C-alpha positions as CSV (number, residue, x, y, z in Angstrom):
1,X,-24.3,40.7,38.6
2,X,-21.4,38.4,37.8
3,X,-21.3,35.6,40.4
4,X,-18.1,34.0,41.5
5,X,-17.5,30.8,43.4
6,X,-18.7,30.6,47.0
7,X,-16.7,29.2,49.9
8,X,-17.1,25.5,50.8
9,X,-20.5,24.6,52.4
10,X,-19.8,23.0,55.8
11,X,-23.1,22.7,57.6
12,X,-26.6,21.7,56.7
13,X,-27.9,25.2,57.1
14,X,-25.0,26.6,55.1
15,X,-25.6,24.1,52.4
16,X,-29.3,25.1,52.2
17,X,-28.4,28.8,52.1
18,X,-25.7,28.2,49.5
19,X,-28.1,26.3,47.2
20,X,-30.7,29.1,47.6
21,X,-28.0,31.7,46.7
22,X,-27.0,29.8,43.6
23,X,-30.7,29.5,42.6
24,X,-31.2,33.2,43.1
25,X,-28.2,34.0,41.1
26,X,-29.4,31.7,38.3
27,X,-32.7,33.5,38.2
28,X,-31.0,36.8,37.7
29,X,-29.5,35.6,34.4
30,X,-32.2,35.3,31.8
31,X,-31.7,32.1,29.7
32,X,-31.2,32.5,26.0
33,X,-30.9,29.8,23.4
34,X,-27.4,29.2,22.2
35,X,-26.4,29.4,18.6
36,X,-27.2,26.2,16.8
37,X,-24.2,24.2,15.9
38,X,-24.6,25.0,12.2
39,X,-24.6,28.7,13.0
40,X,-21.2,28.7,14.6
41,X,-18.7,30.6,12.3
42,X,-16.0,28.4,10.7
43,X,-12.8,29.5,9.0
44,X,-12.2,28.8,5.3
45,X,-9.6,26.1,5.9
46,X,-8.8,23.1,3.7
47,X,-7.4,20.1,5.5
48,X,-5.3,17.6,3.4
49,X,-7.5,15.5,1.1
50,X,-6.8,12.2,3.0
51,X,-7.1,13.7,6.5
52,X,-9.6,11.7,8.5
53,X,-11.4,14.5,10.3
54,X,-13.6,17.0,8.5
55,X,-13.0,20.8,8.5
56,X,-16.8,21.4,8.5
57,X,-17.5,19.5,11.7
58,X,-20.1,21.0,14.0
59,X,-19.4,21.6,17.7
60,X,-21.6,20.9,20.7
61,X,-23.3,24.2,21.8
62,X,-25.0,25.2,25.0
63,X,-25.8,28.3,27.1
64,X,-25.7,27.2,30.7
65,X,-22.7,25.0,31.1
66,X,-20.3,22.7,29.2
67,X,-18.2,19.7,30.0
68,X,-15.7,18.1,27.6
69,X,-13.9,15.0,28.7
70,X,-12.4,11.9,27.2
71,X,-15.3,9.6,28.4
72,X,-19.1,10.0,28.0
73,X,-19.9,8.7,31.5
74,X,-17.6,11.3,33.1
75,X,-19.0,14.1,31.0
76,X,-22.5,13.0,32.1
77,X,-21.4,13.2,35.7
78,X,-20.0,16.7,35.2
79,X,-23.1,18.1,33.4
80,X,-25.4,16.6,36.1
81,X,-23.4,18.5,38.8
82,X,-23.9,21.7,36.8
83,X,-27.6,21.0,36.5
84,X,-27.8,20.4,40.2
85,X,-26.6,23.9,40.9
86,X,-22.9,23.2,41.1
87,X,-20.1,25.4,39.7
88,X,-17.4,24.4,37.2
89,X,-15.2,23.5,40.2
90,X,-17.8,21.2,41.7
91,X,-18.1,19.5,38.3
92,X,-14.3,19.3,37.9
93,X,-14.0,17.4,41.2
94,X,-16.8,15.0,40.4
95,X,-15.3,14.4,36.9
96,X,-11.9,13.7,38.3
97,X,-13.2,10.9,40.6
98,X,-15.5,9.6,37.8
99,X,-12.5,9.3,35.4
100,X,-10.6,7.3,38.0
101,X,-13.3,4.6,37.6
102,X,-14.3,4.7,33.9
103,X,-10.9,5.6,32.4
104,X,-8.4,3.6,34.5
105,X,-5.6,3.9,31.9
106,X,-5.3,7.6,32.8
107,X,-8.0,8.7,35.2
108,X,-6.8,8.1,38.7
109,X,-6.6,8.5,42.4
110,X,-3.1,6.9,42.2
111,X,-1.5,9.7,40.2
112,X,-1.6,13.5,40.1
113,X,-2.1,16.5,37.9
114,X,-2.6,20.2,37.4
115,X,-5.5,22.6,37.4
116,X,-5.8,26.1,36.0
117,X,-8.8,28.1,37.3
118,X,-10.4,31.3,36.1
119,X,-13.4,32.6,38.2
120,X,-16.2,34.7,36.8
121,X,-14.7,37.8,38.4
122,X,-11.4,37.3,36.6
123,X,-9.3,35.7,39.3
124,X,-6.8,33.1,37.9
125,X,-4.8,30.6,39.8
126,X,-3.2,27.2,39.4
127,X,-3.2,24.1,41.6
128,X,-0.2,21.8,41.5
129,X,-1.0,18.3,42.8
130,X,1.8,16.6,40.9
131,X,3.3,13.5,42.5
132,X,6.4,13.7,44.6
133,X,9.5,11.4,44.8
134,X,9.3,9.3,48.0
135,X,11.6,10.3,50.8
136,X,13.7,7.2,50.2
137,X,14.3,8.1,46.5
138,X,17.9,8.5,45.4
139,X,19.5,10.1,42.4
140,X,20.7,6.9,40.7
141,X,18.0,4.5,41.8
142,X,17.1,3.4,38.3
143,X,20.7,2.7,37.1
144,X,22.2,-0.8,37.1
145,X,25.7,-1.7,38.3
146,X,27.2,-0.5,35.0
147,X,25.4,2.9,35.2
148,X,22.8,2.0,32.6
149,X,19.1,2.8,32.8
150,X,16.8,-0.1,33.7
151,X,13.0,-0.3,33.2
152,X,12.3,0.1,37.0
153,X,11.3,3.8,36.4
154,X,8.4,2.7,34.2
155,X,7.3,-0.8,35.4
156,X,6.5,-2.0,38.9
157,X,6.4,-0.7,42.4
158,X,9.6,1.4,42.3
159,X,8.2,3.5,39.5
160,X,5.5,5.2,41.6
161,X,5.7,8.7,43.0
162,X,3.5,9.7,46.0
163,X,0.0,10.3,44.6
164,X,-1.5,13.7,44.6
165,X,-5.0,13.5,43.1
166,X,-7.1,13.1,46.2
167,X,-5.3,15.9,48.0
168,X,-5.6,18.1,44.9
169,X,-9.3,17.6,44.7
170,X,-9.7,18.3,48.4
171,X,-7.7,21.5,48.2
172,X,-9.8,22.6,45.2
173,X,-12.9,22.0,47.2
174,X,-11.7,23.8,50.3
175,X,-11.0,26.9,48.2
176,X,-13.7,26.9,45.6
177,X,-16.2,24.1,46.4
178,X,-19.9,25.0,46.5
179,X,-21.7,21.6,46.8
180,X,-20.9,19.2,49.6
181,X,-17.8,17.1,49.2
182,X,-19.8,13.9,49.6
183,X,-22.1,14.8,46.7
184,X,-19.1,15.2,44.4
185,X,-17.5,11.8,45.2
186,X,-20.8,9.8,45.2
187,X,-21.2,9.6,41.4
188,X,-17.8,7.8,41.1
189,X,-18.9,5.3,43.8
190,X,-22.0,4.6,41.8
191,X,-19.9,4.0,38.7
192,X,-17.5,1.7,40.6
193,X,-20.5,-0.3,41.7
194,X,-21.0,-1.0,38.1
195,X,-21.1,0.6,34.6
196,X,-21.7,-0.6,31.1
197,X,-18.6,-1.3,29.1
198,X,-18.2,0.8,26.0
199,X,-15.8,0.4,23.1
200,X,-13.3,3.0,24.4
201,X,-12.9,1.2,27.8
202,X,-12.6,-2.2,26.2
203,X,-10.1,-1.0,23.6
204,X,-7.8,0.5,26.3
205,X,-7.7,-2.8,28.2
206,X,-7.3,-4.8,25.0
207,X,-4.4,-2.7,23.9
208,X,-2.5,-3.1,27.2
209,X,-3.5,-6.7,27.9
210,X,0.0,-8.1,27.9
211,X,1.3,-5.5,30.4
212,X,-1.8,-5.8,32.6
213,X,-1.2,-9.6,32.9
214,X,2.2,-8.9,34.6
215,X,0.8,-8.3,38.1
216,X,-1.8,-10.7,39.6
217,X,-4.0,-8.0,41.2
218,X,-4.1,-5.9,38.0
219,X,-4.9,-8.9,35.9
220,X,-7.8,-10.0,38.3
221,X,-9.1,-6.4,38.4
222,X,-9.1,-5.5,34.7
223,X,-9.3,-9.0,33.0
224,X,-12.0,-10.7,35.1
225,X,-12.0,-14.4,34.2
226,X,-8.8,-13.8,32.2
227,X,-10.7,-11.9,29.4
228,X,-11.2,-8.4,28.2
229,X,-14.6,-7.2,29.4
230,X,-17.3,-7.6,26.8
231,X,-19.1,-4.6,25.2
232,X,-22.4,-4.1,27.0
233,X,-21.4,-6.0,30.1
234,X,-21.4,-4.5,33.5
235,X,-17.9,-3.8,34.9
236,X,-17.7,-3.7,38.7
237,X,-14.8,-2.5,40.9
238,X,-15.9,-3.2,44.5
239,X,-12.5,-2.6,46.1
240,X,-12.2,0.8,44.3
241,X,-15.8,1.6,45.4
242,X,-14.8,0.9,49.0
243,X,-11.7,3.2,48.7
244,X,-13.9,5.9,47.2
245,X,-16.3,5.6,50.1
246,X,-13.5,6.2,52.6
247,X,-12.5,9.3,50.6
248,X,-16.1,10.4,50.6
249,X,-16.5,10.0,54.3
250,X,-13.2,11.4,55.6
251,X,-11.7,13.4,52.8
252,X,-7.9,13.1,52.3
253,X,-7.6,11.1,55.5
254,X,-9.5,8.4,53.7
255,X,-6.5,8.0,51.4
256,X,-3.4,9.3,53.0
257,X,-4.1,7.7,56.4
258,X,-6.0,4.8,57.7
259,X,-7.0,1.7,55.8
260,X,-6.2,2.9,52.3
261,X,-2.7,4.1,53.4
262,X,-2.1,0.8,55.0
263,X,-3.0,-1.0,51.8
264,X,-0.7,1.2,49.8
265,X,2.2,0.6,52.1
266,X,1.6,-3.1,52.2
267,X,1.6,-3.1,48.4
268,X,4.9,-1.3,48.4
269,X,6.4,-3.9,50.8
270,X,5.2,-6.8,48.5
271,X,6.8,-5.3,45.5
272,X,9.9,-3.7,46.9
273,X,8.6,-0.2,46.5
274,X,9.6,2.7,48.7
275,X,6.4,4.8,49.5
276,X,5.8,4.9,53.2
277,X,3.2,6.1,55.6
278,X,5.4,9.2,56.2
279,X,5.4,9.9,52.4
280,X,1.6,9.8,52.3
281,X,1.0,11.8,55.5
282,X,3.4,14.6,54.3
283,X,2.0,15.0,50.8
284,X,0.7,18.5,50.0
285,X,-0.8,20.1,47.0
286,X,0.2,23.7,46.2
287,X,-1.6,26.7,44.9
288,X,0.6,28.7,42.6
289,X,0.5,31.7,40.3
290,X,-0.1,30.6,36.7
291,X,2.2,31.5,33.9
292,X,0.4,34.3,32.1
293,X,1.5,35.8,28.8
294,X,0.0,37.6,25.9
295,X,-0.2,36.3,22.3
296,X,-1.5,38.7,19.7
297,X,-3.5,40.6,22.3
298,X,-5.0,37.5,23.9
299,X,-4.0,36.5,27.4
300,X,-3.0,32.9,28.0
301,X,-2.8,31.4,31.5
302,X,-1.2,28.0,31.9
303,X,0.7,25.9,34.5
304,X,4.0,27.0,36.2
305,X,6.6,24.5,37.3
306,X,6.5,21.7,38.3
307,X,4.9,21.8,34.9
308,X,7.0,23.0,32.0
309,X,3.9,23.8,29.9
310,X,3.2,27.4,30.6
311,X,6.8,28.6,30.5
312,X,7.7,26.7,27.3
313,X,4.5,27.8,25.6
314,X,5.2,31.5,26.6
315,X,8.7,31.3,25.1
316,X,7.6,29.7,21.8
317,X,4.6,32.1,21.5
318,X,6.8,35.1,21.9
319,X,9.1,33.8,19.2
320,X,6.3,33.0,16.9
321,X,4.8,36.5,17.2
322,X,7.6,37.8,15.1
323,X,5.8,36.3,12.0
324,X,2.3,36.8,10.6
325,X,1.2,33.2,10.5
326,X,-2.0,34.1,8.7
327,X,-0.1,35.7,5.9
328,X,2.2,32.7,5.6
329,X,-0.8,30.5,5.4
330,X,-2.1,27.6,7.5
331,X,0.2,24.6,7.3
332,X,2.3,26.2,4.6
333,X,5.9,25.1,4.6
334,X,6.8,28.6,5.9
335,X,4.4,28.5,8.8
336,X,5.4,25.0,9.8
337,X,9.1,26.0,9.6
338,X,8.5,29.0,11.9
339,X,6.8,26.7,14.5
340,X,9.4,24.0,14.3
341,X,12.3,26.4,14.7
342,X,10.6,28.1,17.6
343,X,9.8,24.8,19.3
344,X,13.3,23.5,18.8
345,X,14.7,26.4,20.8
346,X,12.0,26.4,23.4
347,X,12.3,22.7,24.1
348,X,16.1,23.0,24.3
349,X,15.6,25.4,27.2
350,X,12.8,23.5,28.7
351,X,14.8,20.3,28.9
352,X,17.8,21.8,30.6
353,X,16.4,24.7,32.7
354,X,12.9,23.9,34.0
355,X,12.3,21.8,37.1
356,X,10.5,21.9,40.5
357,X,11.1,25.5,41.7
358,X,10.7,24.4,45.3
359,X,14.1,22.5,44.9
360,X,16.1,24.3,42.2
361,X,16.7,27.9,41.0
362,X,14.9,28.6,37.7
363,X,15.3,32.0,35.9
364,X,11.5,31.9,35.2
365,X,10.9,35.6,34.7
366,X,13.5,35.8,32.0
367,X,12.4,32.5,30.5
368,X,8.9,33.8,29.8
369,X,9.8,37.3,28.8
370,X,9.3,38.7,25.3
371,X,12.8,40.2,25.5
372,X,14.5,36.8,25.9
373,X,12.3,35.3,23.2
374,X,13.5,38.0,20.8
375,X,17.1,37.0,21.6
376,X,16.4,33.3,21.4
377,X,14.7,33.5,18.0
378,X,17.1,36.0,16.5
379,X,19.0,33.4,14.6
380,X,15.9,31.7,13.0
381,X,16.4,31.7,9.3
382,X,13.6,31.3,6.8
383,X,16.1,29.8,4.4
384,X,17.2,26.7,6.4
385,X,16.4,24.6,9.4
386,X,18.9,24.9,12.3
387,X,20.2,21.4,13.2
388,X,19.4,20.7,16.8
389,X,23.1,19.9,17.4
390,X,23.7,23.7,16.9
391,X,20.9,24.7,19.4
392,X,21.8,24.5,23.0
393,X,20.0,26.0,26.0
394,X,20.2,29.8,26.0
395,X,19.9,30.3,29.7
396,X,22.3,29.6,32.6
397,X,20.9,28.2,35.9
398,X,22.0,27.9,39.4
399,X,23.4,25.1,41.4
400,X,0.6,11.7,28.5
401,X,1.6,8.4,27.7
402,X,-1.3,8.1,29.6
403,X,-2.8,11.3,30.6
404,X,-6.3,12.8,30.3
405,X,-7.6,16.3,30.1
406,X,-11.0,17.9,30.7
407,X,-12.4,21.4,30.3
408,X,-15.4,22.8,32.1
409,X,-17.3,26.2,31.9
410,X,-20.4,26.9,34.0
411,X,-23.2,29.4,33.3
412,X,-21.6,32.1,35.5
413,X,-18.4,32.2,33.5
414,X,-16.2,30.2,35.8
415,X,-13.7,27.9,33.9
416,X,-11.6,25.0,35.0
417,X,-8.9,23.2,32.9
418,X,-7.5,20.0,34.4
419,X,-4.9,17.6,33.1
420,X,-4.3,14.5,35.2
421,X,-2.1,11.5,34.7
422,X,-0.5,8.2,35.8
423,X,2.1,8.7,33.0
424,X,2.2,5.5,30.8
425,X,-1.1,3.7,29.9
426,X,-2.2,2.1,33.2
427,X,0.8,3.7,34.9
428,X,3.2,1.3,36.6
429,X,0.7,-1.6,35.9
430,X,0.5,-2.2,39.7
431,X,-2.9,-2.2,41.3
432,X,-3.0,-1.8,45.1
433,X,-4.4,-5.0,46.4
434,X,-7.5,-4.5,48.4
435,X,-7.9,-0.8,47.2
436,X,-8.6,-1.3,43.5
437,X,-6.6,1.5,42.0
438,X,-3.5,1.7,39.8
439,X,-0.3,3.4,40.9
440,X,1.5,5.8,38.6
441,X,5.0,5.5,37.0
442,X,5.7,9.2,37.1
443,X,9.3,8.7,38.5
444,X,10.3,8.3,34.8
445,X,9.6,12.0,34.3
446,X,12.7,12.8,36.3
447,X,16.0,12.7,34.5
448,X,16.8,9.3,35.8
449,X,20.1,9.6,33.9
450,X,20.6,13.2,33.0
451,X,21.5,13.6,29.3
452,X,19.7,10.4,28.3
453,X,16.1,10.2,26.9
454,X,13.1,9.1,28.9
455,X,10.2,7.1,27.5
456,X,9.0,10.2,25.6
457,X,12.4,10.9,24.1
458,X,13.0,13.9,26.2
459,X,16.7,14.5,27.0
460,X,16.7,16.4,30.3
461,X,19.4,17.8,32.5
462,X,20.6,18.0,36.1
463,X,17.9,20.4,37.1
464,X,15.3,17.6,36.9
465,X,17.4,14.9,38.7
466,X,15.8,12.8,41.4
467,X,15.6,14.2,44.9
468,X,13.5,13.0,47.8
469,X,10.2,15.0,48.0
470,X,10.8,16.7,44.7
471,X,8.1,16.9,42.0
472,X,9.1,15.5,38.6
473,X,8.9,17.9,35.6
474,X,5.8,17.6,33.5
475,X,4.6,18.8,30.1
476,X,1.0,18.9,31.1
477,X,-0.5,22.3,30.1
478,X,-4.1,23.0,31.1
479,X,-4.7,26.4,29.6
480,X,-7.3,29.2,29.7
481,X,-7.3,32.1,27.2
482,X,-9.1,35.4,27.5
483,X,-9.7,37.8,24.6
484,X,-8.4,41.3,24.3
485,X,-11.4,42.6,26.3
486,X,-10.4,40.2,29.1
487,X,-13.4,38.0,28.6
488,X,-13.2,34.2,28.8
489,X,-12.6,32.9,25.3
490,X,-11.0,29.5,25.1
491,X,-10.2,26.5,27.4
492,X,-7.9,23.8,26.1
493,X,-5.7,20.9,27.1
494,X,-4.6,17.4,26.1
495,X,-2.6,14.3,27.0
496,X,0.3,13.3,24.9
497,X,3.6,13.3,26.9
498,X,6.1,15.6,25.3
499,X,3.6,16.6,22.5
500,X,1.2,18.2,25.0
501,X,2.8,21.7,24.8
502,X,2.9,21.9,21.0
503,X,-0.6,20.4,20.7
504,X,-2.2,23.0,23.1
505,X,-0.2,25.8,21.4
506,X,-1.5,24.7,18.0
507,X,-5.1,24.9,19.2
508,X,-4.5,28.5,20.3
509,X,-2.8,29.4,17.0
510,X,-5.7,27.8,15.1
511,X,-8.4,29.9,16.8
512,X,-6.4,33.2,17.2
513,X,-4.3,33.4,14.0
514,X,-6.7,31.6,11.7
515,X,-10.2,32.1,13.2
516,X,-11.0,28.5,13.3
517,X,-14.1,27.2,15.1
518,X,-13.4,25.0,18.1
519,X,-14.2,21.9,16.0
520,X,-11.8,22.9,13.3
521,X,-9.1,23.7,15.9
522,X,-9.4,20.3,17.4
523,X,-9.8,18.3,14.2
524,X,-6.8,19.9,12.4
525,X,-3.8,17.7,11.9
526,X,-0.9,18.3,14.2
527,X,2.9,18.6,14.0
528,X,5.6,18.4,16.7
529,X,9.3,19.1,17.3
530,X,11.0,18.8,20.7
531,X,14.6,19.6,19.9
532,X,15.8,16.0,20.4
533,X,15.5,13.8,18.5
534,X,16.0,16.3,15.6
535,X,12.8,15.3,13.8
536,X,9.7,17.1,12.7
537,X,6.8,14.8,13.2
538,X,3.4,14.9,11.6
539,X,0.2,12.8,12.0
540,X,-0.6,10.1,9.5
541,X,-1.7,11.8,6.2
542,X,-1.7,15.2,8.1
543,X,0.5,17.1,5.6
544,X,0.4,17.5,1.8
545,X,3.3,15.6,0.2
546,X,4.4,18.9,-1.4
547,X,4.6,20.5,2.0
548,X,6.8,17.6,3.3
549,X,9.1,18.0,0.2
550,X,9.4,21.7,0.9
551,X,10.3,21.2,4.5
552,X,12.9,18.6,3.6
553,X,14.4,21.1,1.2
554,X,14.8,23.5,4.1
555,X,16.8,20.8,5.9
556,X,14.1,19.4,8.2
557,X,14.0,15.7,8.9
558,X,10.3,15.0,8.5
559,X,8.7,11.9,9.9
560,X,5.1,10.7,9.8
561,X,4.3,9.3,13.2
562,X,2.1,6.4,14.1
563,X,-1.0,6.7,16.2
564,X,-2.4,10.0,17.2
565,X,-1.1,13.2,18.6
566,X,-3.1,14.3,21.6
567,X,-6.7,14.1,22.7
568,X,-7.8,17.7,23.1
569,X,-10.9,18.7,25.1
570,X,-11.7,22.3,24.2
571,X,-14.4,24.9,24.9
572,X,-14.8,28.3,23.1
573,X,-17.0,31.1,24.3
574,X,-18.6,32.8,21.3
575,X,-19.4,36.6,21.3
576,X,-23.1,36.0,22.1
577,X,-22.2,33.9,25.1
578,X,-22.8,30.5,23.5
579,X,-20.5,27.8,24.7
580,X,-19.1,25.7,21.8
581,X,-17.1,22.6,22.6
582,X,-15.3,19.8,20.8
583,X,-14.0,16.6,22.2
584,X,-11.2,15.2,20.2
585,X,-12.4,12.4,17.9
586,X,-8.9,10.8,17.9
587,X,-9.7,8.8,21.0
588,X,-13.5,9.2,21.1
589,X,-14.4,11.5,24.0
590,X,-17.6,13.4,24.6
591,X,-18.6,17.0,25.1
592,X,-22.0,17.7,26.7
593,X,-23.8,20.9,27.6
594,X,-27.1,22.1,28.7
């Protein structure tokens, strides 16, 4: 028997019956020990000599459930929910609220995100709880009197879109929740009452200290006594705990109406923002059909618009399929050239064509088709790079970085991939006084001035111009992959702004084309091209010098980037049913299973 998610539990008796049913189902599935980490197959891949992450790293393995997030405390919350009889969806909801407490630079109740779901019986769906432009938003609201872009789309009250996270989690629970809502919010409340400061938390505040000092409430919240919280100290957020209690007790009404809504609107009025009670009360999250495509016999499900992730990944994947990457060799000049040329074309279309399909016409079926990809990639030459100035959009249309991703698989085979964001690190830098949470600066993801780059360097077109109630285009790409036998195989996602799509696609290429383990796929150095600027980026010491020289000889402008590219949280299902996971060491997350 293959169990699927139950409907939400709404009464004490139903809750008891639901838990009994889950226990009965669990008893039907005999427990077997997972493969030991050192038994997990690994590909014979050599990373560059100076690359900082090993090719022989061992994953976390488990049989009954797996949670991979960017924070150890959030992962512990998710695993405990699974141990308590919850499904992957229950764990996903609890993790989302926990991240809002322990990872405030990206985790949030003041932002939004995307969720891709695959149930044990093969149903796939996607939940769009992306922020919306306030009803008072206007097309040119971020331009000065001379028509030049200001910083108001990234800093301060005016940068915030209407938050979607709380409504998104509520809708997910209404459709797939098993454990009571209150039980899934409670762990976050406990954390808000106080948790021990670890290096990752302190580092995020230390790195953004100057920006956090710009607003009094934010400074008082995250720099108590004017200092970065000390390692090992207890960090308390009583106002956030009170907000979470209202959400626990009354669901979305505890956020979009009542006291919390009053606090948000009062904050807007203090800072000349434009989110109103009407904006909050009218917010909705939407269930959508995922973008689904095949890649070398594997089926990939990712987010549709208002995310650009699934469609852009489908286009680049279909173009790349024209070459045998394994034959070209992992990170050979030829392989990287094929990826860069495909990405260049895919991002050109992405930036000019994709947008919120509730507002504009998008030729989505053609965009994701193999036929269009064949046309789009027909002029790729293995002899030379195509300058981006010669690559325009191929379709006509009608009239993170602060993001975080987590992946969860339960013992029944349900899988959830979630990417959530407030955009820049600590979002708009505005903390709602009396409510304890940060507001996003997602309005910068619109084309505030079409034809000019946003903070991620993306040059976007009229399709993504600002309109009241519209969702801004995103690159977030929570992704679930099934194998040719239609069995759950791989769950992946990452933050990283415009690099999200290429990062997720590289993890898929690593496991499908090169047979890498989940650890190798996550540890491997990454590259990126997004059409404009016309540069091929690679991580510090991530390419052999000889490969860089060969790419330059082909005409690529190759640039070593600072920092890291992404923060992948990935889970692989091995043939014997073992769950193998890797949390990206770039930023220090944690994968836990049982």
